[in-house]
Structures are given as C-alpha cells and as structure tokens.
Backbone bond lengths (Angstrom), bond angles and torsions (degrees), N, CA, C in turn:
res aa  C-N    CA-C-N  psi(-1)  N-CA   C-N-CA  omega(-1)  CA-C   N-CA-C  phi
1 E - - - 1.450 - - 1.529 110.63 -
2 T 1.316 116.76 -41.29 1.461 120.29 -179.95 1.512 110.82 -63.91
3 R 1.328 115.72 -42.40 1.469 119.77 -178.97 1.527 110.81 -65.09
4 Q 1.319 116.95 -41.23 1.456 120.16 179.13 1.518 110.90 -66.20
5 A 1.329 115.69 -37.60 1.460 119.20 177.76 1.525 110.69 -64.34
6 Q 1.319 117.68 -39.69 1.458 121.10 178.80 1.524 111.14 -64.85
7 E 1.352 117.03 -38.52 1.457 119.79 179.10 1.521 111.55 -65.67
8 L 1.335 116.97 -29.96 1.464 121.30 179.18 1.524 112.37 -94.55
9 S 1.345 115.91 4.86 1.476 122.11 175.41 1.522 112.74 62.21
10 F 1.328 116.37 45.26 1.454 119.45 171.99 1.525 108.88 -145.79
11 S 1.303 116.88 167.48 1.463 122.31 -179.62 1.522 108.77 -128.14
12 L 1.329 114.86 155.72 1.459 120.90 -179.51 1.528 109.70 -104.43
13 A 1.330 115.39 135.59 1.459 120.62 175.79 1.525 109.58 -77.42
14 D 1.336 116.15 161.40 1.463 119.90 -179.71 1.520 111.64 -59.73
15 S 1.336 116.85 -34.40 1.458 119.62 178.73 1.524 111.42 -64.75
16 Q 1.350 116.82 -34.73 1.455 120.33 178.34 1.524 110.93 -69.55
17 W 1.353 116.01 -38.83 1.467 119.50 176.74 1.532 110.01 -61.41
18 D 1.328 116.03 -44.30 1.467 119.68 179.77 1.529 111.12 -63.12
19 S 1.322 116.55 -38.35 1.464 120.48 179.82 1.526 110.91 -66.99
20 D 1.328 116.73 -42.51 1.469 120.74 179.02 1.524 110.84 -63.40
21 W 1.328 116.44 -41.01 1.460 120.19 179.94 1.530 110.93 -65.91
22 A 1.332 116.94 -39.27 1.466 120.73 177.25 1.529 110.89 -63.71
23 D 1.331 116.76 -36.77 1.466 120.07 177.85 1.520 111.10 -65.22
24 L 1.330 116.47 -39.73 1.466 120.06 178.58 1.525 111.24 -64.68
25 L 1.314 116.88 -42.72 1.454 120.31 178.75 1.522 111.10 -64.39
26 S 1.327 117.01 -35.22 1.455 120.49 177.70 1.533 111.17 -67.15
27 L 1.321 116.45 -41.31 1.463 120.26 178.19 1.522 111.43 -64.65
28 A 1.342 116.29 -32.22 1.466 119.80 -178.67 1.523 111.86 -63.35
29 G 1.314 117.39 -24.13 1.458 120.55 -179.88 1.512 113.76 -92.61
30 Q 1.333 117.30 3.14 1.460 121.55 -179.10 1.527 109.89 -107.22
31 P 1.337 117.97 114.87 1.473 120.14 179.60 1.525 111.25 -59.12
32 G 1.341 115.13 132.58 1.456 120.27 177.11 1.508 115.10 84.98
33 A 1.326 117.81 -4.76 1.459 120.11 -179.58 1.526 110.30 -80.34
34 S 1.315 115.76 145.15 1.461 120.30 178.89 1.520 110.19 -80.35
35 L 1.330 115.43 136.74 1.463 120.35 179.21 1.523 112.39 -102.15
36 E 1.318 116.13 5.63 1.454 121.95 179.41 1.524 110.81 55.46
37 Q 1.351 117.61 -133.60 1.469 118.92 -176.65 1.525 112.54 -64.71
38 M 1.330 116.17 -29.03 1.457 120.00 -179.67 1.523 111.60 -59.63
39 H 1.324 116.13 -33.99 1.460 120.97 179.65 1.529 110.39 -59.88
40 I 1.317 117.18 -46.29 1.471 121.66 -179.17 1.528 110.17 -70.19
41 F 1.323 116.47 -37.81 1.459 120.31 178.53 1.523 110.78 -60.34
42 C 1.328 116.79 -43.56 1.465 120.80 177.94 1.529 111.05 -66.09
43 L 1.338 116.89 -39.34 1.459 120.58 179.30 1.516 111.31 -62.31
44 S 1.317 117.50 -37.32 1.466 119.81 178.15 1.530 111.21 -62.79
45 H 1.333 117.24 -30.00 1.464 120.58 177.37 1.522 111.70 -78.02
46 V 1.338 116.92 -35.65 1.460 119.80 176.95 1.523 110.61 -63.57
47 L 1.335 116.00 -43.10 1.467 121.12 -178.23 1.528 112.53 -85.76
48 R 1.333 115.59 -14.45 1.477 121.18 -176.58 1.525 110.61 56.06
49 R 1.342 115.30 43.86 1.465 120.87 179.64 1.519 109.23 -143.39
50 P 1.322 116.87 147.87 1.468 119.14 172.29 1.526 110.12 -66.05
51 I 1.313 116.11 147.96 1.465 122.15 177.20 1.525 108.07 -125.03
52 I 1.326 115.58 128.53 1.458 121.86 177.58 1.527 107.98 -110.39
53 V 1.316 116.29 125.33 1.466 121.30 179.26 1.525 108.73 -112.16
54 Y 1.329 115.33 123.33 1.459 121.30 173.43 1.530 107.48 -104.01
55 G 1.294 117.29 128.50 1.459 118.27 -176.44 1.509 113.24 -159.68
56 V 1.309 113.86 179.13 1.456 121.40 178.06 1.526 109.24 -74.74
57 K 1.314 115.85 154.35 1.459 119.78 179.84 1.518 111.20 -81.85
58 Y 1.340 116.04 -33.91 1.462 120.59 -178.38 1.525 110.19 -122.65
59 V 1.321 115.49 144.28 1.465 121.56 171.03 1.520 106.98 -87.07
60 K 1.349 116.39 127.28 1.455 120.95 -175.04 1.530 110.83 -113.80
61 S 1.306 115.55 153.62 1.460 121.56 174.31 1.520 109.17 -80.08
62 W 1.334 116.33 176.38 1.451 119.33 179.20 1.525 111.95 -66.74
63 R 1.333 116.31 -15.19 1.458 120.31 176.01 1.520 112.75 -89.32
64 G 1.336 116.60 -3.13 1.454 120.10 -178.23 1.504 114.10 88.69
65 E 1.330 117.71 11.07 1.461 121.48 179.88 1.524 110.34 -83.79
66 N 1.327 117.06 141.59 1.461 121.44 177.27 1.521 110.19 -72.93
67 L 1.332 115.99 123.94 1.458 121.36 179.19 1.525 112.13 -99.02
68 G 1.325 117.05 -20.54 1.459 120.21 -178.96 1.519 110.46 158.62
69 Y 1.321 115.71 176.40 1.451 120.96 178.70 1.531 110.66 -70.41
70 A 1.345 115.41 138.80 1.469 120.07 177.97 1.532 110.92 -73.64
71 K 1.323 118.09 -35.58 1.466 125.50 171.84 1.536 114.80 73.82
72 F 1.333 119.06 -17.68 1.462 119.65 -169.93 1.524 113.88 -82.01
73 E 1.317 118.84 -30.22 1.458 120.24 -173.31 1.525 111.00 -60.15
74 G 1.324 115.16 138.75 1.455 119.50 177.65 1.508 112.56 141.72
75 V 1.318 115.65 -169.68 1.459 123.48 -176.70 1.526 109.15 -111.90
76 Y 1.334 114.66 133.94 1.464 121.81 178.89 1.522 108.00 -117.86
77 L 1.323 116.14 117.06 1.461 121.64 -179.01 1.525 109.75 -109.11
78 P 1.334 117.46 142.96 1.484 120.47 179.23 1.522 111.31 -78.07
79 F 1.316 116.17 71.36 1.459 121.87 -173.11 1.521 113.17 -60.52
80 L 1.334 117.85 -25.01 1.460 119.44 -175.69 1.519 112.53 -80.61
81 W 1.327 117.66 -5.66 1.463 122.74 173.32 1.519 109.29 -101.94
82 D 1.307 115.74 162.53 1.455 120.33 170.81 1.527 108.66 -77.67
83 P 1.335 119.72 136.24 1.469 120.76 -178.39 1.519 113.37 -54.53
84 G 1.339 118.04 -34.20 1.457 120.28 -179.44 1.513 113.89 -69.76
85 F 1.332 117.61 -12.62 1.454 122.20 -179.21 1.535 111.39 -96.14
86 C 1.332 117.32 0.48 1.462 121.97 -173.79 1.527 111.11 -117.52
87 Y 1.326 114.89 160.35 1.463 121.58 174.93 1.527 108.91 -79.34
88 R 1.314 115.54 140.28 1.458 119.78 -179.10 1.524 112.09 -88.99
89 S 1.320 117.00 -14.50 1.467 120.78 179.92 1.522 109.74 -82.11
90 P 1.328 119.27 118.08 1.464 121.14 -174.12 1.523 113.02 -80.62
91 I 1.325 115.03 164.58 1.454 124.13 172.16 1.527 107.80 -105.51
92 A 1.332 117.06 141.59 1.464 121.02 -178.66 1.522 110.43 -114.03
93 L 1.322 115.95 135.00 1.459 123.09 177.20 1.523 109.01 -128.48
94 G 1.324 114.93 152.02 1.454 120.92 173.11 1.513 109.59 -113.09
95 Y 1.330 117.32 145.82 1.471 120.91 -179.61 1.520 109.35 -135.48
96 T 1.331 115.32 133.70 1.450 121.14 173.56 1.520 109.70 -159.89
97 R 1.310 116.55 131.91 1.465 123.89 174.31 1.531 113.25 49.50
98 G 1.311 116.12 48.11 1.450 120.08 173.86 1.509 115.65 81.64
99 H 1.324 118.42 10.51 1.457 120.84 -178.01 1.529 109.94 -130.08
100 F 1.339 114.81 140.83 1.455 121.42 174.50 1.529 109.53 -107.06
101 C 1.310 115.73 149.91 1.465 120.73 174.24 1.523 108.16 -142.13
102 A 1.323 115.19 148.61 1.467 120.65 179.37 1.521 109.67 -79.20
103 L 1.310 116.89 133.56 1.465 122.82 175.18 1.520 107.23 -103.55
104 V 1.337 115.04 102.40 1.462 121.08 -171.92 1.532 109.25 -113.31
105 P 1.317 118.51 129.65 1.474 120.55 178.11 1.519 110.70 -72.00
106 P 1.338 117.95 159.43 1.474 120.55 176.91 1.519 111.13 -59.01
107 E 1.331 115.56 144.81 1.458 119.52 179.13 1.523 110.46 -70.20
108 P 1.331 117.84 150.61 1.469 120.68 177.66 1.521 111.08 -61.91
109 D 1.323 114.82 153.59 1.460 120.20 177.30 1.527 109.53 -64.97
110 P 1.369 118.48 138.31 1.469 120.73 -178.27 1.518 112.82 -55.50
111 G 1.323 116.70 -33.44 1.461 119.28 -178.74 1.509 113.10 -69.57
112 C 1.355 115.33 -14.93 1.463 119.53 -179.49 1.519 111.83 -106.95
113 G 1.346 115.40 19.79 1.447 118.46 177.49 1.503 113.97 88.71
114 G 1.336 117.10 16.02 1.449 120.40 -179.14 1.512 111.52 -88.77
115 A 1.325 115.05 -173.63 1.455 120.57 -179.22 1.509 110.70 -74.30
116 G 1.313 115.82 158.70 1.446 120.35 175.09 1.507 113.46 115.38
117 G 1.307 118.62 6.12 1.458 120.50 177.40 1.516 111.48 108.59
118 G 1.319 115.22 168.93 1.457 119.92 -179.75 1.510 111.21 87.45
119 A 1.295 115.77 148.81 1.458 120.51 -179.40 1.517 109.93 -79.47
120 A 1.296 116.16 140.21 1.457 120.70 178.30 1.514 109.98 -74.90
121 P 1.326 118.12 144.68 1.452 120.49 177.25 1.524 110.40 -65.32
122 P 1.322 117.21 159.96 1.470 120.29 -177.29 1.520 113.02 -56.38
123 T 1.344 117.28 -40.51 1.467 120.70 -179.92 1.520 108.38 -125.36
124 P 1.320 117.98 77.21 1.455 120.24 -177.12 1.520 111.34 -65.65
125 Q 1.327 115.00 142.97 1.451 120.32 177.91 1.528 109.56 -78.10
126 T 1.317 116.60 133.19 1.448 120.68 179.67 1.521 109.55 -75.96
127 L 1.332 115.65 124.16 1.451 120.77 178.58 1.517 109.43 -99.45
128 C 1.321 115.60 149.38 1.454 120.38 -175.22 1.517 110.96 -137.69
129 A 1.322 114.51 151.82 1.456 122.37 167.61 1.526 107.05 -112.51
130 Y 1.313 115.64 155.86 1.458 119.30 -176.74 1.522 108.72 -121.39
131 L 1.328 115.48 119.95 1.454 122.72 -174.63 1.527 109.88 -103.26
132 P 1.323 117.38 124.45 1.477 119.69 179.82 1.522 111.80 -61.72
133 L 1.295 115.24 139.50 1.470 121.69 176.19 1.521 111.01 -107.80
134 V 1.314 116.54 12.77 1.458 122.21 179.26 1.519 108.75 -131.06
135 N 1.332 116.33 159.89 1.459 120.64 175.61 1.526 109.85 -87.79
136 R 1.316 116.47 -172.28 1.463 119.47 -175.72 1.527 112.59 -66.92
137 N 1.331 116.60 -18.55 1.463 120.64 175.58 1.526 112.12 -91.57
138 R 1.330 115.44 8.38 1.466 122.95 -179.70 1.524 112.42 62.81
139 E 1.308 115.64 31.33 1.455 121.63 172.27 1.517 108.65 -95.88
140 I 1.329 117.20 139.92 1.459 120.65 -178.88 1.519 109.90 -60.62
141 L 1.341 116.12 135.19 1.458 120.62 178.68 1.526 110.23 -59.81
142 P 1.326 117.52 148.91 1.470 119.42 178.92 1.524 111.52 -57.33
143 L 1.309 115.85 135.63 1.464 122.18 176.27 1.522 107.11 -104.64
144 H 1.325 116.12 108.99 1.460 121.06 -170.90 1.528 112.22 -81.24
145 F 1.328 114.54 150.64 1.464 123.94 172.19 1.535 113.01 62.04
146 T 1.310 115.36 38.32 1.460 119.44 171.73 1.529 109.25 -86.61
147 S 1.308 115.77 155.34 1.462 119.93 176.73 1.523 109.15 -82.84
148 R 1.314 115.69 170.78 1.466 119.64 -179.85 1.524 111.11 -62.32
149 G 1.310 116.22 -34.94 1.457 119.11 -179.83 1.518 113.12 -73.08
150 E 1.314 117.30 -16.93 1.461 121.08 -178.75 1.522 112.91 -94.64
151 V 1.324 117.10 -10.21 1.459 120.74 178.31 1.530 109.30 -63.91
152 G 1.330 116.27 129.81 1.463 121.61 -176.75 1.512 113.47 94.99
153 R 1.343 117.93 -7.76 1.465 122.37 179.65 1.533 110.82 -112.88
154 E 1.340 116.33 29.75 1.460 120.67 -174.65 1.527 112.48 -58.22
155 E 1.303 117.31 -46.71 1.467 119.36 -177.27 1.527 111.34 -63.82
156 D 1.331 117.67 -40.66 1.466 120.47 178.13 1.522 111.17 -62.68
157 L 1.336 116.72 -39.46 1.460 120.28 179.60 1.527 111.18 -67.77
158 L 1.306 116.73 -39.77 1.462 120.04 178.69 1.527 110.29 -62.22
159 R 1.300 116.99 -41.46 1.469 120.73 179.51 1.528 111.28 -70.03
160 Q 1.316 116.57 -27.59 1.463 119.68 179.11 1.524 111.60 -71.59
161 W 1.335 116.87 -32.74 1.461 120.74 -174.09 1.521 114.21 -102.50
162 M 1.335 117.91 -18.20 1.462 121.29 -177.62 1.517 110.47 -137.65
163 D 1.324 115.53 164.11 1.461 121.43 174.01 1.522 107.57 -85.39
164 V 1.312 115.77 103.87 1.458 122.29 -172.97 1.521 109.83 -107.03
165 G 1.319 115.50 140.05 1.449 121.09 177.33 1.513 110.82 -140.42
166 I 1.319 115.96 174.98 1.462 122.83 179.14 1.530 107.81 -122.44
167 T 1.337 116.69 129.20 1.462 120.87 179.31 1.529 110.16 -75.39
168 E 1.337 114.83 174.18 1.461 119.44 179.36 1.524 111.98 -64.17
169 T 1.320 116.28 -25.31 1.464 120.21 179.37 1.525 112.59 -91.57
170 G 1.327 116.66 5.40 1.455 120.30 175.76 1.506 115.84 86.56
171 V 1.329 118.08 18.47 1.460 122.11 179.48 1.523 109.49 -92.66
172 M 1.315 117.36 128.76 1.463 121.12 178.33 1.520 109.32 -80.49
173 V 1.323 117.26 128.77 1.462 122.46 -175.93 1.519 110.30 -132.79
174 A 1.337 114.86 157.25 1.460 121.95 173.44 1.514 108.77 -107.87
175 Q 1.315 115.98 140.16 1.459 120.85 -178.44 1.525 110.37 -86.14
176 Q 1.330 116.17 124.83 1.460 122.43 177.28 1.519 108.91 -112.13
177 T 1.312 116.92 118.24 1.454 121.62 -178.28 1.526 110.49 -75.50
178 I 1.336 115.95 131.47 1.461 121.72 178.34 1.524 107.66 -102.38
179 T 1.304 116.56 115.33 1.455 121.47 -178.26 1.520 110.16 -119.76
180 R 1.322 115.13 162.10 1.459 119.81 176.44 1.521 109.27 -70.01
181 P 1.356 117.37 130.48 1.468 119.17 178.28 1.516 110.86 -69.26
182 P 1.313 119.09 156.77 1.473 121.23 176.27 1.520 111.11 -56.95
183 L 1.323 115.76 155.00 1.459 120.76 -177.46 1.523 111.67 -57.76
184 L 1.330 117.19 -41.55 1.458 120.39 -179.03 1.528 110.75 -62.23
185 V 1.333 117.61 -40.50 1.460 120.90 179.00 1.524 110.42 -65.10
186 A 1.344 116.78 -41.22 1.463 120.18 178.52 1.525 110.97 -63.11
187 Q 1.322 117.49 -39.79 1.462 120.97 179.16 1.528 111.29 -66.48
188 L 1.334 116.99 -43.80 1.458 120.40 178.72 1.524 111.34 -63.20
189 T 1.328 116.51 -39.22 1.461 120.21 178.20 1.515 111.40 -64.11
190 E 1.336 116.61 -42.51 1.465 120.78 179.84 1.527 110.87 -65.84
191 E 1.333 117.58 -40.47 1.461 120.37 177.51 1.527 110.77 -63.76
192 W 1.300 117.22 -39.82 1.461 121.13 178.85 1.524 110.58 -64.08
193 L 1.341 116.79 -43.46 1.463 120.03 178.99 1.520 111.34 -65.92
194 N 1.342 117.57 -41.00 1.467 120.47 179.28 1.526 111.19 -63.09
195 Y 1.330 116.35 -36.43 1.472 120.13 179.59 1.525 110.68 -60.77
196 Y 1.324 116.10 -45.44 1.459 118.93 -178.50 1.521 112.18 -77.84
197 R 1.328 117.75 -24.40 1.472 119.29 172.81 1.526 110.24 -64.85
198 K 1.333 116.76 -40.99 1.466 120.62 178.78 1.521 111.05 -65.16
199 I 1.332 116.03 -39.81 1.468 118.90 177.58 1.523 110.60 -61.08
200 A 1.333 116.19 -42.70 1.463 120.17 179.98 1.525 111.28 -64.62
201 Q 1.345 116.72 -39.60 1.459 119.98 179.31 1.519 111.31 -66.67
202 N 1.330 117.75 -42.84 1.463 120.86 -179.74 1.531 111.48 -66.89
203 T 1.320 116.24 -31.94 1.463 119.31 -179.75 1.517 111.99 -71.39
204 S 1.344 116.09 -37.17 1.462 120.42 -176.89 1.524 112.93 -89.94
205 A 1.355 118.00 -10.11 1.463 120.52 -177.57 1.529 110.14 -73.44
206 P 1.356 118.65 146.64 1.470 121.17 178.20 1.517 111.38 -68.72
207 V 1.328 116.96 157.92 1.460 122.15 -179.61 1.527 109.10 -69.15
208 P 1.363 119.29 129.24 1.462 121.62 -178.56 1.532 111.32 -59.24
209 G 1.344 115.68 137.68 1.455 121.30 176.49 1.515 114.39 82.30
210 R 1.312 116.72 2.48 1.460 119.96 -179.43 1.513 109.59 -112.65
211 N 1.321 116.98 125.99 1.460 122.31 179.79 1.519 108.64 -83.48
212 P 1.329 118.22 115.25 1.467 119.38 -177.04 1.522 112.74 -63.37
213 L 1.375 117.62 -33.21 1.461 120.34 179.63 1.531 110.42 -68.69
214 L 1.343 115.89 -40.48 1.452 119.79 178.68 1.528 110.91 -65.69
215 S 1.324 116.46 -40.11 1.454 120.25 178.88 1.522 110.75 -63.09
216 A 1.328 115.16 -41.05 1.461 119.00 179.07 1.524 110.72 -64.84
217 R 1.362 116.91 -38.42 1.471 120.80 179.74 1.529 110.68 -66.01
218 I 1.339 115.99 -40.74 1.464 119.97 179.36 1.522 110.42 -63.72
219 E 1.337 116.20 -43.42 1.454 119.76 179.13 1.520 111.08 -64.47
220 L 1.344 116.62 -38.06 1.457 120.55 179.25 1.522 110.42 -66.36
221 D 1.339 116.81 -43.62 1.449 120.43 179.26 1.539 110.80 -62.92
222 S 1.318 115.84 -39.86 1.448 119.72 179.25 1.525 110.59 -63.47
223 S 1.334 116.24 -38.55 1.457 120.43 177.92 1.502 111.52 -65.01
224 D 1.368 117.04 -39.31 1.453 120.80 179.15 1.508 111.65 -65.15
225 E 1.350 116.54 -40.53 1.460 120.43 -179.17 1.523 110.58 -64.52
226 S 1.350 116.08 -42.28 1.467 118.13 179.63 1.513 111.27 -64.47
227 T 1.366 117.16 -33.03 1.461 120.88 178.46 1.522 110.78 -67.79
228 D 1.364 117.23 -41.64 1.443 120.90 179.44 1.516 111.75 -64.48
229 D 1.343 116.22 -37.66 1.455 119.45 178.44 1.523 111.26 -62.62
230 D 1.317 116.13 -37.65 1.458 119.38 178.46 1.521 110.62 -65.66
C-alpha cells in the first residue's frame, strides 16, 4: 500500500490505515469475499513457505482500459513464524485479470529420481528452479506486509527467508527445490491426464457406422449439383 501510494504521489494518514485494516477484517468474516493481498499473506503462513506472485501491474477492462492497480505482484513472507520453522523453497503463482494460476517447474527426469516411476538412486541430485525476484526493469519485487522498520531492507529479508543468488547477468533469483511428488499425487495427476486424453480421442474419432469416404463423396456430389443449378 505504501509503495502504491508513493507511485501515485500521495500518503495515507494513520486513520486511513486503521480504516483499511478494519475493512480487511470485516471481509475475512464474509464467506466467499476476496481478501486481496491478505489472502496470500495468510496462505504463506498456512503453508509456512514464501509465495512469489508474478502478475500484471494494472487490471484492464475488456477494451484494454486501466481500471486500477492489480496490487498482487510481489513476495509474501510468513513473517509471523520463525524463519527456522518454515520452508525456504518458495511457491510461485501467476495473476492476471482476476485469476490465479500455479507456476510449476517441469518434473525431474525419472532416471534422476524424479516423478514418473522408477527407483530413485541412492544419492539423488537435488534439482532446482530459479525464480526471478526482480521485474523486467530489474527492480526488486514488492515485499508485502513489512513493518516500517523493515522498509529499505528488502534484499536482506529475502535472503533471510529464501536461498537467494545472483545469475551471471546480474538477476537476483530465489532457489526453488524440485522434488518428486508423493505417489498418490502422481497417480491422481496421471488419472486426470488419462481422463482428458480419452475425451480428446472420443472427440476426434469418426462417428460409428459412418463411412468417411462415402460421406465425402455425398458432400462432393451435393456441391456439384448446386454448381450445375447455378
């Protein structure tokens, strides 16, 4: 909120902060109501993991007009937990036009101890994905729900909660560990994929009892007759 206020060249009084916080608490008691950034902040505490949201800066109408700030992009850290009690590998989400989607890295190759079957080697190599912590202008992503004393210490906080590194091109990234999913999750994923594979096959399969060559000949003959009539 502070960062957005600075971009719009205004400041919020303490009474406005108190009013906004009261509105959030009121929404929390309403089933189905959106909690905006607070929703993601709470989720990071439930999962005890940092959450990185990549998203659009502005919410646009179907005509492409800017309706307002999207507000969601940035890093959410479970500040109310002790860092040693949380996972350092972050979760990544994408946001655009009122919808969230999971940003999941490719699964490890089965031969390297990844998902998909096969026995894992005795000492499997840990595979990682690297998530940018900066935007396209190489500015650090907004760090939500920091205290006044923590403003300006974003990079130190990111390093405290995640494994942060710098690429050869100077981009700051967070390390996300890629692990084999539990067997039950792999089975559910395979069943889900098989279900939609069958739907695709049934949709593209020819109609039973109908000769496609005969149908094509009938359509061709019909086209010829209409041409002769003209």
